[in-house]
VMD Tcl script that builds the backbone (N, CA, C; Angstrom):
set m [mol new atoms 324]
animate dup $m
set s [atomselect $m all]
$s set {name element resname resid chain x y z} {
  {N N MET 1 A 0.822 -0.949 -0.002}
  {CA C MET 1 A -0.152 0.243 -0.137}
  {C C MET 1 A 0.848 1.247 -0.116}
  {N N GLY 2 A 1.045 1.863 -0.971}
  {CA C GLY 2 A 1.653 3.174 -1.104}
  {C C GLY 2 A 1.442 4.383 -2.036}
  {N N VAL 3 A 1.561 5.204 -1.626}
  {CA C VAL 3 A 1.143 6.468 -2.583}
  {C C VAL 3 A 2.446 7.039 -3.209}
  {N N GLU 4 A 2.110 7.409 -4.221}
  {CA C GLU 4 A 3.361 7.887 -5.626}
  {C C GLU 4 A 2.664 9.664 -5.455}
  {N N GLU 5 A 3.817 10.084 -4.861}
  {CA C GLU 5 A 3.744 11.781 -5.261}
  {C C GLU 5 A 4.383 12.456 -6.095}
  {N N GLN 6 A 3.913 13.388 -6.852}
  {CA C GLN 6 A 4.909 14.039 -7.773}
  {C C GLN 6 A 4.310 15.520 -7.836}
  {N N ARG 7 A 5.292 16.447 -7.603}
  {CA C ARG 7 A 5.156 18.075 -7.823}
  {C C ARG 7 A 5.006 17.887 -9.313}
  {N N VAL 8 A 3.940 19.140 -9.555}
  {CA C VAL 8 A 3.711 19.605 -10.835}
  {C C VAL 8 A 3.506 20.927 -10.821}
  {N N ASN 9 A 3.530 21.467 -11.837}
  {CA C ASN 9 A 2.734 23.159 -11.910}
  {C C ASN 9 A 1.417 22.809 -12.641}
  {N N VAL 10 A 0.920 23.729 -12.132}
  {CA C VAL 10 A -0.771 23.785 -12.338}
  {C C VAL 10 A -0.928 25.494 -12.662}
  {N N ILE 11 A -1.417 25.449 -14.307}
  {CA C ILE 11 A -2.114 27.021 -14.315}
  {C C ILE 11 A -3.286 26.763 -14.553}
  {N N GLY 12 A -4.239 27.982 -13.964}
  {CA C GLY 12 A -5.644 27.836 -13.874}
  {C C GLY 12 A -5.969 29.320 -13.864}
  {N N ASP 13 A -7.090 29.508 -14.000}
  {CA C ASP 13 A -7.978 30.550 -13.747}
  {C C ASP 13 A -9.308 30.750 -12.801}
  {N N PHE 14 A -9.238 31.920 -12.231}
  {CA C PHE 14 A -9.961 32.097 -11.084}
  {C C PHE 14 A -11.205 32.728 -11.878}
  {N N VAL 15 A -12.253 31.937 -11.347}
  {CA C VAL 15 A -13.651 32.122 -11.827}
  {C C VAL 15 A -14.199 33.389 -11.168}
  {N N ASP 16 A -13.579 33.908 -9.704}
  {CA C ASP 16 A -13.932 35.056 -9.198}
  {C C ASP 16 A -12.753 36.214 -9.551}
  {N N SER 17 A -13.032 37.528 -10.613}
  {CA C SER 17 A -11.698 37.858 -11.161}
  {C C SER 17 A -11.561 39.383 -9.370}
  {N N ALA 18 A -12.118 38.894 -8.978}
  {CA C ALA 18 A -12.147 39.876 -7.062}
  {C C ALA 18 A -10.740 39.067 -6.516}
  {N N ILE 19 A -10.468 38.097 -6.565}
  {CA C ILE 19 A -9.678 37.348 -5.845}
  {C C ILE 19 A -8.082 37.900 -6.553}
  {N N TYR 20 A -7.345 38.415 -5.566}
  {CA C TYR 20 A -5.593 39.170 -6.321}
  {C C TYR 20 A -4.733 38.196 -5.378}
  {N N PHE 21 A -3.962 37.608 -6.286}
  {CA C PHE 21 A -2.910 36.713 -5.742}
  {C C PHE 21 A -1.581 37.308 -6.495}
  {N N GLY 22 A -0.235 37.754 -5.459}
  {CA C GLY 22 A 0.809 37.933 -5.682}
  {C C GLY 22 A 1.753 36.902 -6.616}
  {N N ASP 23 A 2.900 37.579 -6.466}
  {CA C ASP 23 A 3.670 36.765 -7.347}
  {C C ASP 23 A 4.393 35.690 -6.036}
  {N N ALA 24 A 4.498 34.210 -6.334}
  {CA C ALA 24 A 5.281 33.367 -5.345}
  {C C ALA 24 A 3.916 33.157 -4.215}
  {N N TYR 25 A 3.000 33.533 -4.213}
  {CA C TYR 25 A 1.789 33.072 -3.622}
  {C C TYR 25 A 1.851 31.460 -3.385}
  {N N ARG 26 A 1.231 31.199 -2.724}
  {CA C ARG 26 A 1.081 29.365 -2.630}
  {C C ARG 26 A -0.485 29.107 -2.256}
  {N N VAL 27 A -0.983 28.164 -2.805}
  {CA C VAL 27 A -2.222 27.908 -2.863}
  {C C VAL 27 A -2.349 26.214 -2.340}
  {N N ASP 28 A -3.279 25.987 -1.727}
  {CA C ASP 28 A -3.619 24.605 -1.029}
  {C C ASP 28 A -4.897 24.189 -2.054}
  {N N VAL 29 A -4.786 23.323 -2.892}
  {CA C VAL 29 A -5.871 22.621 -3.629}
  {C C VAL 29 A -6.294 20.951 -3.226}
  {N N GLN 30 A -7.124 20.801 -3.505}
  {CA C GLN 30 A -7.704 19.659 -3.725}
  {C C GLN 30 A -8.326 19.105 -4.661}
  {N N ILE 31 A -7.526 18.169 -5.525}
  {CA C ILE 31 A -8.051 17.497 -6.963}
  {C C ILE 31 A -9.008 16.456 -6.661}
  {N N VAL 32 A -10.162 16.563 -7.684}
  {CA C VAL 32 A -11.051 15.614 -7.633}
  {C C VAL 32 A -10.937 14.311 -8.684}
  {N N VAL 33 A -10.318 13.278 -8.390}
  {CA C VAL 33 A -10.110 12.170 -9.245}
  {C C VAL 33 A -10.939 11.107 -9.736}
  {N N TRP 34 A -11.639 11.125 -8.624}
  {CA C TRP 34 A -13.184 9.880 -8.901}
  {C C TRP 34 A -13.890 10.682 -8.222}
  {N N GLU 35 A -15.321 10.323 -8.507}
  {CA C GLU 35 A -16.838 10.934 -7.771}
  {C C GLU 35 A -17.520 9.913 -7.951}
  {N N GLY 36 A -18.033 9.106 -7.032}
  {CA C GLY 36 A -19.442 8.217 -7.253}
  {C C GLY 36 A -20.667 8.498 -6.463}
  {N N LYS 37 A -21.395 7.981 -7.080}
  {CA C LYS 37 A -22.852 8.210 -6.357}
  {C C LYS 37 A -23.009 6.771 -5.385}
  {N N ASN 38 A -24.033 6.877 -4.710}
  {CA C ASN 38 A -24.589 5.700 -3.495}
  {C C ASN 38 A -23.486 5.023 -3.535}
  {N N VAL 39 A -22.116 5.619 -2.801}
  {CA C VAL 39 A -21.233 4.668 -2.619}
  {C C VAL 39 A -20.844 4.502 -1.318}
  {N N LEU 40 A -20.770 2.908 -0.641}
  {CA C LEU 40 A -20.802 2.721 0.774}
  {C C LEU 40 A -19.051 2.978 0.839}
  {N N LYS 41 A -18.580 3.815 2.147}
  {CA C LYS 41 A -17.131 3.771 2.300}
  {C C LYS 41 A -17.074 3.888 3.704}
  {N N VAL 42 A -15.600 3.381 4.154}
  {CA C VAL 42 A -15.113 3.710 5.257}
  {C C VAL 42 A -14.253 4.257 5.420}
  {N N PRO 43 A -13.794 4.589 6.666}
  {CA C PRO 43 A -12.655 5.034 6.946}
  {C C PRO 43 A -11.501 4.101 6.729}
  {N N LEU 44 A -10.323 4.569 6.247}
  {CA C LEU 44 A -9.158 3.560 5.298}
  {C C LEU 44 A -8.854 3.001 6.730}
  {N N SER 45 A -8.637 3.759 8.030}
  {CA C SER 45 A -7.882 3.172 9.175}
  {C C SER 45 A -8.966 1.693 9.969}
  {N N SER 46 A -9.804 1.401 9.144}
  {CA C SER 46 A -10.305 0.163 9.512}
  {C C SER 46 A -10.581 -0.773 8.836}
  {N N ILE 47 A -9.815 -0.622 7.736}
  {CA C ILE 47 A -9.497 -2.055 6.918}
  {C C ILE 47 A -8.351 -2.662 7.153}
  {N N PHE 48 A -8.011 -3.775 7.105}
  {CA C PHE 48 A -6.667 -4.609 7.202}
  {C C PHE 48 A -6.697 -5.630 6.529}
  {N N ARG 49 A -5.422 -6.551 6.332}
  {CA C ARG 49 A -5.319 -7.506 5.633}
  {C C ARG 49 A -5.279 -8.845 6.329}
  {N N CYS 50 A -6.098 -9.808 6.028}
  {CA C CYS 50 A -6.341 -11.001 6.318}
  {C C CYS 50 A -6.284 -12.000 5.373}
  {N N ASN 51 A -5.198 -13.010 5.854}
  {CA C ASN 51 A -5.219 -13.846 4.650}
  {C C ASN 51 A -5.263 -13.389 3.184}
  {N N GLY 52 A -4.540 -12.329 3.132}
  {CA C GLY 52 A -4.522 -11.977 1.534}
  {C C GLY 52 A -5.465 -11.294 1.133}
  {N N ASN 53 A -6.702 -10.969 1.818}
  {CA C ASN 53 A -7.836 -10.081 1.618}
  {C C ASN 53 A -7.844 -8.800 2.251}
  {N N TRP 54 A -8.933 -8.098 2.042}
  {CA C TRP 54 A -8.778 -7.064 2.708}
  {C C TRP 54 A -10.423 -7.588 3.653}
  {N N CYS 55 A -9.987 -6.955 4.985}
  {CA C CYS 55 A -10.959 -6.930 5.935}
  {C C CYS 55 A -11.902 -6.054 7.150}
  {N N VAL 56 A -12.642 -5.983 7.678}
  {CA C VAL 56 A -13.184 -5.224 8.482}
  {C C VAL 56 A -13.778 -5.792 9.805}
  {N N PHE 57 A -13.660 -5.376 10.806}
  {CA C PHE 57 A -14.409 -5.865 11.992}
  {C C PHE 57 A -15.619 -4.766 12.189}
  {N N ILE 58 A -16.807 -5.869 12.261}
  {CA C ILE 58 A -18.132 -4.785 12.697}
  {C C ILE 58 A -18.369 -5.543 13.860}
  {N N ILE 59 A -19.520 -4.470 14.706}
  {CA C ILE 59 A -19.828 -4.934 15.833}
  {C C ILE 59 A -21.398 -5.560 15.484}
  {N N LYS 60 A -21.460 -6.454 16.284}
  {CA C LYS 60 A -23.352 -7.093 16.087}
  {C C LYS 60 A -23.219 -8.026 17.704}
  {N N ASP 61 A -24.244 -7.578 17.773}
  {CA C ASP 61 A -24.514 -7.898 19.582}
  {C C ASP 61 A -23.663 -7.982 20.722}
  {N N GLY 62 A -22.781 -6.945 20.358}
  {CA C GLY 62 A -21.744 -6.448 21.299}
  {C C GLY 62 A -20.692 -7.467 21.053}
  {N N LYS 63 A -20.235 -7.837 19.753}
  {CA C LYS 63 A -18.974 -8.942 19.986}
  {C C LYS 63 A -18.167 -8.418 18.310}
  {N N ALA 64 A -17.488 -8.662 18.563}
  {CA C ALA 64 A -16.488 -8.290 17.014}
  {C C ALA 64 A -16.528 -9.064 16.044}
  {N N HIS 65 A -16.852 -9.061 15.021}
  {CA C HIS 65 A -17.248 -10.151 14.107}
  {C C HIS 65 A -16.314 -9.685 12.723}
  {N N ARG 66 A -15.512 -10.532 12.467}
  {CA C ARG 66 A -14.579 -10.247 10.781}
  {C C ARG 66 A -15.016 -10.671 9.642}
  {N N LYS 67 A -15.041 -9.341 8.849}
  {CA C LYS 67 A -15.951 -9.640 7.860}
  {C C LYS 67 A -14.959 -9.607 6.152}
  {N N THR 68 A -15.150 -10.044 5.416}
  {CA C THR 68 A -13.837 -10.032 4.151}
  {C C THR 68 A -14.522 -9.172 3.524}
  {N N VAL 69 A -13.912 -7.990 2.704}
  {CA C VAL 69 A -14.606 -6.751 1.653}
  {C C VAL 69 A -13.689 -7.004 0.575}
  {N N LYS 70 A -14.076 -6.582 -0.544}
  {CA C LYS 70 A -13.548 -5.920 -1.499}
  {C C LYS 70 A -13.565 -4.525 -1.901}
  {N N ILE 71 A -12.715 -4.238 -1.721}
  {CA C ILE 71 A -12.678 -2.720 -2.062}
  {C C ILE 71 A -12.419 -2.114 -3.572}
  {N N GLY 72 A -12.844 -0.667 -3.394}
  {CA C GLY 72 A -12.599 -0.240 -4.838}
  {C C GLY 72 A -11.415 1.178 -4.837}
  {N N ASN 73 A -12.243 2.042 -4.856}
  {CA C ASN 73 A -11.371 3.028 -4.861}
  {C C ASN 73 A -11.186 3.887 -3.706}
  {N N ARG 74 A -9.883 4.576 -3.467}
  {CA C ARG 74 A -9.474 4.845 -1.865}
  {C C ARG 74 A -8.684 6.164 -2.172}
  {N N SER 75 A -8.602 6.735 -1.144}
  {CA C SER 75 A -8.310 8.387 -0.879}
  {C C SER 75 A -7.386 7.988 0.389}
  {N N ASN 76 A -6.703 8.897 0.771}
  {CA C ASN 76 A -5.613 9.380 2.165}
  {C C ASN 76 A -6.809 8.876 3.095}
  {N N TYR 77 A -7.736 8.919 3.327}
  {CA C TYR 77 A -8.937 8.791 4.496}
  {C C TYR 77 A -10.001 7.864 4.623}
  {N N GLU 78 A -10.676 7.902 3.069}
  {CA C GLU 78 A -11.449 6.621 2.908}
  {C C GLU 78 A -11.334 5.560 2.032}
  {N N VAL 79 A -12.264 4.865 1.872}
  {CA C VAL 79 A -12.061 3.579 0.666}
  {C C VAL 79 A -13.515 3.173 0.584}
  {N N GLU 80 A -13.703 2.944 -0.659}
  {CA C GLU 80 A -15.016 2.268 -1.223}
  {C C GLU 80 A -14.988 0.923 -0.618}
  {N N ILE 81 A -16.103 0.504 -0.233}
  {CA C ILE 81 A -16.263 -1.048 -0.108}
  {C C ILE 81 A -17.419 -1.326 -1.251}
  {N N GLN 82 A -17.081 -2.006 -1.963}
  {CA C GLN 82 A -17.804 -2.766 -3.147}
  {C C GLN 82 A -18.872 -3.532 -2.666}
  {N N GLN 83 A -17.934 -4.996 -1.801}
  {CA C GLN 83 A -18.887 -6.199 -1.336}
  {C C GLN 83 A -18.419 -6.166 0.078}
  {N N GLY 84 A -19.266 -6.957 0.443}
  {CA C GLY 84 A -19.104 -7.739 1.691}
  {C C GLY 84 A -19.428 -6.709 3.229}
  {N N LEU 85 A -20.096 -5.750 3.139}
  {CA C LEU 85 A -20.386 -4.796 3.890}
  {C C LEU 85 A -22.086 -4.215 3.444}
  {N N ASN 86 A -22.765 -3.951 4.626}
  {CA C ASN 86 A -24.185 -3.239 4.511}
  {C C ASN 86 A -23.765 -1.933 4.868}
  {N N LYS 87 A -24.668 -1.239 4.588}
  {CA C LYS 87 A -24.770 0.427 4.730}
  {C C LYS 87 A -24.838 0.591 6.430}
  {N N ASN 88 A -25.520 -0.305 7.113}
  {CA C ASN 88 A -26.269 -0.116 8.332}
  {C C ASN 88 A -25.276 -0.874 9.341}
  {N N ASP 89 A -23.946 -1.561 8.885}
  {CA C ASP 89 A -22.902 -2.060 9.864}
  {C C ASP 89 A -21.933 -0.819 10.753}
  {N N THR 90 A -21.685 -1.295 11.668}
  {CA C THR 90 A -20.905 -0.775 12.434}
  {C C THR 90 A -19.377 -1.097 12.424}
  {N N VAL 91 A -18.407 -0.373 11.861}
  {CA C VAL 91 A -17.283 -0.909 11.941}
  {C C VAL 91 A -16.646 -0.282 13.084}
  {N N ILE 92 A -15.219 -0.938 13.356}
  {CA C ILE 92 A -14.337 -0.428 14.313}
  {C C ILE 92 A -13.184 -0.223 13.554}
  {N N LEU 93 A -13.070 1.267 14.349}
  {CA C LEU 93 A -11.722 2.218 13.665}
  {C C LEU 93 A -10.912 1.561 14.592}
  {N N TYR 94 A -9.446 1.786 13.817}
  {CA C TYR 94 A -8.149 1.442 14.193}
  {C C TYR 94 A -8.419 0.180 15.134}
  {N N PRO 95 A -8.499 -0.836 14.749}
  {CA C PRO 95 A -8.550 -2.279 15.202}
  {C C PRO 95 A -7.245 -2.885 15.580}
  {N N SER 96 A -6.820 -3.002 16.640}
  {CA C SER 96 A -5.952 -3.499 17.490}
  {C C SER 96 A -5.456 -4.855 17.373}
  {N N GLU 97 A -4.268 -5.242 17.717}
  {CA C GLU 97 A -4.259 -6.773 17.286}
  {C C GLU 97 A -4.662 -7.714 18.512}
  {N N GLN 98 A -5.225 -6.993 19.608}
  {CA C GLN 98 A -6.114 -7.707 20.997}
  {C C GLN 98 A -7.582 -7.749 20.446}
  {N N ILE 99 A -8.355 -7.356 19.248}
  {CA C ILE 99 A -9.726 -7.644 18.400}
  {C C ILE 99 A -9.311 -8.529 17.857}
  {N N GLU 100 A -10.201 -9.705 17.956}
  {CA C GLU 100 A -10.163 -11.047 16.651}
  {C C GLU 100 A -11.654 -11.186 17.088}
  {N N ALA 101 A -12.426 -12.178 16.312}
  {CA C ALA 101 A -13.375 -12.544 16.087}
  {C C ALA 101 A -14.081 -13.084 17.300}
  {N N GLY 102 A -15.367 -12.379 17.834}
  {CA C GLY 102 A -15.692 -13.314 18.969}
  {C C GLY 102 A -15.375 -11.993 20.324}
  {N N THR 103 A -14.376 -11.157 20.402}
  {CA C THR 103 A -14.190 -10.091 21.556}
  {C C THR 103 A -15.345 -9.216 21.423}
  {N N ALA 104 A -15.380 -9.168 23.168}
  {CA C ALA 104 A -16.440 -8.158 23.727}
  {C C ALA 104 A -16.123 -6.889 23.212}
  {N N VAL 105 A -17.058 -6.043 22.715}
  {CA C VAL 105 A -16.914 -4.835 22.462}
  {C C VAL 105 A -17.982 -4.032 22.453}
  {N N LYS 106 A -18.013 -2.551 22.649}
  {CA C LYS 106 A -19.315 -1.467 22.889}
  {C C LYS 106 A -18.839 -0.242 22.279}
  {N N THR 107 A -19.711 0.013 21.667}
  {CA C THR 107 A -20.001 1.579 21.076}
  {C C THR 107 A -19.944 2.663 21.824}
  {N N ARG 108 A -18.689 3.959 21.517}
  {CA C ARG 108 A -19.036 5.200 22.282}
  {C C ARG 108 A -19.629 6.196 21.689}
}
mol reanalyze $m
mol bondsrecalc $m
mol representation Tube
mol addrep $m
């Protein structure tokens, strides 16, 4: 799981001409490279590798249950879940090695 970064020069026009920037100003921008509708997504911190697949822990009846999921697009913060999870499932964020199937857990 790696991130490839590269610095590039971008030339753009501002829609609002009342905005003025001087020479050597910096601008932080976010560029949308993918957008979807009706997408199920979870925080990237909730997925982990198990037996060569991607998995999440969900909370059901006060216990942790491991579910294998198929992931799609992802960002630095979120990942699209294509299969294996329902929209009403409660996932465990940052699951530690102490969490395993059947571990008693509660939401906060």
